[in-house]
C-alpha positions as CSV (number, residue, x, y, z in Angstrom):
1,M,0.0,0.0,0.0
2,T,1.5,3.4,-1.0
3,R,1.8,6.3,1.4
4,S,-1.0,8.3,-0.4
5,H,-3.4,5.3,0.0
6,R,-2.5,5.1,3.7
7,F,-3.6,8.7,4.4
8,P,-7.3,7.9,4.9
9,L,-6.3,5.3,7.5
10,I,-3.7,7.4,9.5
11,F,-5.9,9.6,11.5
12,P,-8.6,7.2,12.4
13,G,-5.9,4.7,13.4
14,L,-4.1,7.3,15.6
15,F,-7.4,8.3,17.3
16,G,-8.0,4.6,18.0
17,V,-4.5,4.2,19.5
18,L,-5.1,7.4,21.5
19,V,-8.3,6.1,23.1
20,M,-6.6,2.8,24.0
21,A,-3.6,4.6,25.4
22,V,-5.9,6.8,27.6
23,V,-7.9,3.9,28.9
24,L,-4.9,1.7,29.7
25,A,-3.0,4.6,31.4
26,A,-6.1,5.4,33.5
27,S,-6.4,1.7,34.5
28,V,-2.9,1.1,35.9
29,G,-1.5,2.4,39.1
30,A,-1.5,1.7,42.8
31,A,-5.3,1.1,42.6
32,A,-6.0,-1.0,39.5
33,I,-9.2,0.0,37.8
34,A,-11.0,-2.1,35.1
35,P,-11.0,-0.5,31.6
36,G,-14.7,-0.9,31.5
37,E,-15.0,1.4,34.6
38,V,-12.7,3.9,33.0
39,L,-14.8,4.1,29.9
40,R,-18.0,4.5,31.9
41,V,-16.6,7.3,34.0
42,I,-15.3,9.2,30.9
43,A,-18.6,8.6,29.1
44,S,-20.5,10.0,32.1
45,R,-18.8,13.3,31.6
46,I,-19.9,13.7,28.0
47,P,-22.9,16.0,28.0
48,W,-25.1,14.2,25.4
49,L,-24.1,10.7,26.8
50,G,-23.7,11.1,30.5
51,Q,-27.3,10.6,31.6
52,Q,-27.4,7.2,30.0
53,V,-24.3,5.8,31.7
54,D,-24.7,3.7,34.8
55,L,-22.1,4.4,37.5
56,S,-23.6,2.3,40.2
57,T,-21.0,-0.5,39.7
58,V,-18.1,2.0,39.9
59,S,-16.9,2.7,43.5
60,A,-16.7,6.3,44.7
61,A,-13.0,5.9,45.4
62,H,-12.2,4.8,41.8
63,E,-14.3,7.5,40.4
64,S,-12.5,10.1,42.5
65,I,-9.1,8.7,41.5
66,L,-9.9,8.9,37.8
67,L,-11.6,12.3,37.8
68,H,-9.2,14.1,40.2
69,I,-5.8,12.4,39.7
70,R,-5.4,10.2,36.6
71,L,-7.4,11.8,33.9
72,P,-6.2,15.3,34.3
73,R,-2.6,14.0,34.3
74,I,-3.2,12.0,31.2
75,L,-4.9,14.9,29.4
76,L,-2.0,17.1,30.4
77,A,0.5,14.6,29.1
78,F,-1.3,14.5,25.8
79,L,-1.4,18.3,25.5
80,V,2.3,18.7,26.5
81,G,3.5,15.9,24.2
82,G,1.4,16.9,21.3
83,S,2.4,20.6,21.6
84,L,6.1,19.9,21.8
85,S,5.9,17.6,18.8
86,V,3.9,20.1,16.7
87,A,6.3,22.9,17.6
88,G,9.3,20.6,16.8
89,A,7.9,19.7,13.4
90,A,7.4,23.4,12.6
91,M,10.9,24.3,13.8
92,Q,12.5,21.6,11.8
93,G,10.6,22.6,8.6
94,M,11.4,26.4,9.1
95,L,15.1,25.8,9.9
96,K,15.5,22.9,7.5
97,N,17.4,21.2,10.2
98,P,16.5,17.6,11.2
99,M,18.0,18.1,14.7
100,A,16.0,21.2,15.6
101,D,13.6,21.0,18.4
102,P,11.3,23.4,20.4
103,F,14.2,24.3,22.7
104,I,16.5,25.5,20.0
105,M,15.6,29.1,20.9
106,G,17.1,28.7,24.4
107,T,13.5,28.2,25.8
108,S,14.5,25.4,28.1
109,S,17.5,27.1,29.6
110,G,15.5,30.3,30.3
111,A,12.7,28.3,31.8
112,A,15.1,26.4,34.0
113,L,16.8,29.5,35.2
114,G,13.5,31.2,36.0
115,A,12.2,28.1,37.9
116,A,15.5,27.9,39.8
117,L,15.3,31.6,40.9
118,A,11.8,31.0,42.2
119,I,12.9,28.0,44.1
120,V,16.1,29.7,45.6
121,L,14.2,32.8,46.5
122,R,11.5,30.8,48.2
123,L,8.8,32.6,46.2
124,N,5.3,31.4,47.2
125,Q,3.1,33.9,45.5
126,S,0.6,32.7,43.0
127,V,-0.7,34.3,39.8
128,L,-4.2,33.3,38.7
129,G,-3.9,30.2,40.9
130,F,-0.6,29.1,39.5
131,G,2.6,28.8,41.6
132,A,5.6,31.1,41.4
133,V,7.8,28.3,39.9
134,S,5.5,27.9,36.9
135,V,5.1,31.6,36.4
136,A,8.9,32.3,36.7
137,A,9.6,29.4,34.3
138,F,7.2,30.9,31.8
139,A,8.8,34.3,32.1
140,G,12.3,32.8,31.8
141,A,11.4,31.0,28.6
142,L,10.0,34.1,27.0
143,L,13.0,36.2,28.1
144,A,15.5,33.7,26.6
145,T,13.6,33.6,23.4
146,G,13.5,37.4,23.2
147,V,17.2,37.6,23.7
148,V,17.9,35.0,21.0
149,Y,15.7,36.8,18.5
150,R,17.3,40.2,19.1
151,L,20.8,38.7,18.8
152,A,20.0,36.9,15.6
153,R,18.2,39.7,13.8
154,V,20.2,41.4,11.1
155,G,18.4,44.4,9.8
156,G,14.9,43.2,9.0
157,R,16.0,39.6,8.5
158,V,16.6,36.6,10.8
159,P,19.1,34.3,9.1
160,V,18.7,30.7,10.1
161,T,22.4,30.2,10.9
162,A,22.4,33.3,13.2
163,L,19.3,32.0,14.9
164,L,20.9,28.6,15.7
165,L,24.1,30.2,16.9
166,A,22.3,32.7,19.1
167,G,20.1,29.9,20.5
168,I,23.2,27.9,21.5
169,A,25.1,30.9,22.9
170,T,22.1,32.1,24.9
171,G,21.3,28.7,26.2
172,Q,24.9,28.2,27.4
173,F,24.8,31.6,29.1
174,F,21.6,30.8,31.0
175,T,22.8,27.4,31.9
176,A,26.0,28.9,33.3
177,I,23.9,31.2,35.5
178,L,21.8,28.2,36.6
179,S,24.9,26.2,37.6
180,F,26.2,29.2,39.6
181,L,22.8,29.3,41.4
182,M,23.1,25.6,42.2
183,V,26.6,26.0,43.7
184,I,25.6,28.9,46.0
185,A,22.3,27.4,47.0
186,S,23.2,23.8,47.5
187,R,20.2,23.2,49.7
188,D,17.9,23.6,46.8
189,V,19.9,21.5,44.3
190,N,17.5,18.5,44.5
191,S,14.5,20.6,43.8
192,I,16.0,22.4,40.9
193,V,17.4,19.1,39.4
194,Y,14.0,17.4,39.8
195,W,12.3,20.3,38.0
196,T,14.7,20.3,35.1
197,L,14.1,16.5,34.6
198,G,10.4,17.2,33.9
199,S,7.4,15.7,35.7
200,L,3.7,15.6,35.6
201,S,3.2,14.5,39.1
202,S,0.6,16.4,41.2
203,R,-0.8,18.2,38.2
204,G,-4.5,18.8,38.1
205,W,-7.3,20.3,36.1
206,Q,-6.0,23.9,36.6
207,H,-2.8,23.0,34.8
208,V,-4.9,21.5,31.9
209,A,-6.9,24.7,31.8
210,L,-3.7,26.7,31.5
211,V,-2.3,24.9,28.5
212,V,-5.4,23.7,26.5
213,L,-6.0,27.0,24.7
214,P,-2.3,27.6,23.8
215,A,-2.0,23.9,22.6
216,F,-5.0,24.0,20.2
217,L,-4.7,27.6,19.1
218,G,-0.9,27.3,18.5
219,T,-1.5,24.1,16.4
220,A,-4.3,25.8,14.5
221,I,-2.0,28.8,13.6
222,L,0.9,26.5,12.6
223,M,-1.6,24.5,10.4
224,L,-2.5,27.7,8.6
225,Y,1.1,28.1,7.6
226,S,1.6,24.5,6.6
227,R,1.7,25.4,2.9
228,D,4.4,28.1,3.6
229,L,6.4,25.5,5.6
230,N,6.3,23.2,2.6
231,L,7.6,26.0,0.4
232,L,10.3,26.9,2.9
233,L,11.7,23.4,2.5
234,L,12.6,24.3,-1.0
235,G,14.7,27.2,0.2
236,E,13.9,30.8,1.3
237,D,14.5,32.3,-2.2
238,T,12.2,29.8,-3.9
239,A,9.5,30.4,-1.3
240,S,9.9,34.2,-1.7
241,N,9.5,33.8,-5.5
242,T,6.2,32.0,-5.0
243,G,4.8,34.8,-3.0
244,V,5.6,33.7,0.6
245,A,6.5,36.7,2.9
246,V,9.5,34.7,4.3
247,E,10.5,36.9,7.2
248,R,6.9,37.5,8.4
249,V,6.2,33.8,8.2
250,K,9.3,32.9,10.1
251,R,8.4,35.5,12.8
252,V,4.9,34.0,13.2
253,L,6.3,30.4,13.3
254,L,8.9,31.3,15.9
255,I,6.5,33.2,18.1
256,T,3.8,30.6,17.9
257,S,6.2,27.6,18.6
258,T,8.0,29.5,21.4
259,M,4.7,30.4,23.1
260,M,3.4,26.8,22.9
261,T,6.7,25.6,24.4
262,A,6.9,28.1,27.1
263,F,3.3,27.3,28.3
264,M,4.1,23.5,28.3
265,V,7.4,23.9,30.1
266,S,5.8,26.1,32.8
267,V,3.6,23.2,33.9
268,S,5.8,20.1,33.1
269,G,9.4,21.2,33.5
270,I,11.8,20.3,30.8
271,I,10.8,17.2,28.9
272,G,13.5,16.8,26.3
273,F,13.6,15.0,22.9
274,V,9.9,14.7,22.3
275,G,9.9,17.6,19.9
276,L,13.0,16.1,18.2
277,I,12.1,12.4,17.7
278,I,8.3,12.4,17.2
279,P,8.3,14.6,14.0
280,H,10.9,12.2,12.5
281,A,9.0,9.1,13.6
282,T,5.8,10.6,12.2
283,R,7.4,11.6,8.9
284,F,8.1,8.0,8.1
285,F,4.3,7.4,7.5
286,T,3.1,10.9,6.5
287,G,6.0,12.2,4.4
288,P,7.2,15.8,4.7
289,D,3.9,17.5,3.8
290,H,3.2,19.7,6.8
291,R,-0.6,19.5,6.2
292,F,-0.4,15.9,7.4
293,L,2.8,16.0,9.4
294,L,1.7,18.7,11.9
295,P,-1.5,17.1,13.2
296,A,-0.1,13.6,13.0
297,S,2.9,14.7,15.0
298,G,0.6,16.2,17.6
299,L,-1.4,12.9,18.0
300,V,1.8,10.7,18.1
301,G,3.5,13.1,20.5
302,G,0.5,13.0,22.9
303,I,0.3,9.3,22.7
304,F,4.1,8.9,23.3
305,L,4.1,11.1,26.4
306,I,1.0,9.4,27.9
307,A,2.9,6.1,27.5
308,A,6.1,7.5,28.9
309,D,4.4,9.1,31.9
310,T,2.5,5.9,32.7
311,L,5.8,4.1,32.8
312,A,7.3,6.8,34.9
313,R,4.7,6.4,37.7
314,T,4.5,2.6,37.5
315,V,7.8,1.1,36.5
316,I,9.4,1.4,40.0
317,A,6.3,2.1,42.0
318,P,5.7,3.4,44.6
319,T,8.7,5.6,43.6
320,E,7.9,7.8,40.6
321,L,10.6,8.7,37.9
322,P,10.7,12.1,36.3
323,V,9.2,11.5,32.9
324,G,12.1,13.5,31.3
325,I,14.4,10.6,32.1
326,L,12.4,8.2,30.0
327,T,12.1,10.5,27.1
328,A,15.9,11.1,27.2
329,L,16.4,7.3,27.2
330,A,14.3,7.0,24.1
331,G,15.5,10.2,22.4
332,A,19.3,10.0,22.9
333,P,19.8,6.9,20.7
334,F,17.5,8.4,18.1
335,F,19.6,11.6,18.1
336,I,22.8,9.5,17.6
337,Y,21.0,7.8,14.7
338,L,20.3,11.2,13.1
339,L,23.9,12.3,13.5
340,R,25.0,9.1,11.8
341,Q,22.6,9.6,8.9
342,S,23.6,13.2,8.5
343,R,27.3,12.2,8.2
344,K,26.4,9.6,5.6
345,I,24.5,12.2,3.5
346,S,27.3,14.8,3.8
């Protein structure tokens, strides 16, 4: 079956896998819950279906665990994984660099520094119900991105090479400040390190509410520019000759991808490699066309992070691993593979 003939099957298949991933992830844990109970609880919350669902056989404890602990965490994993993957696919297409990811703009380093400052300074204020660490991480991510963009801008243009180099330099600078903080505030090292490893532990519906709009709105904006992304793959000159306002498109793509990443990092910490490996894995069955690649990457990335987070909380239970460790274990070998492939091509 050719790739074009597989297109009608891709998205129904991914939605089916997503439903299975959600049900299985919600079923496992310290309290095992039957998949049938999970489906009934989920169905009971669907407006047009809820009144027809019988929950009499579902214990109050299981319903509470699902609604207040597991389901918000699973949905958050889907939104974070999907958003990082979509942003990664857009960055790779815009930069024409297979090893680009959402953190190429120094977003992760800025977020880590912001979170570390909040931890070291013992900030406990909240903004709209969100803790100081999340707010500081979001602000740090935006600050780092702004610095990178200003450094890379030459006149009215932002050359790709300058952007990459500015991202690397800024990331290293912010990382150096973070290391200095960890040295002088050794009592907070464990908290800082745990945050930088990424985790979805103790996250609830308020965190889902924070990121759901940026996730879907950001994906929709990037989808509107999928044709421009396809043309950018042919080179900026070619894209410009076909009517693409290259610099404006790059600016929109950068801002949208960065905002999506900043929101996700503020609630999850730094979960690396998702935005790098998922677009590549998805490209194997969708091809490079961003009209299909972007939404498929979102679904695959969401499924991947649901699976990784489920392993993180169950593999050595009752101890919970930071999910970033598992994504790094999966992503690092894939990164080495990309390096070897790029050397063969060159």
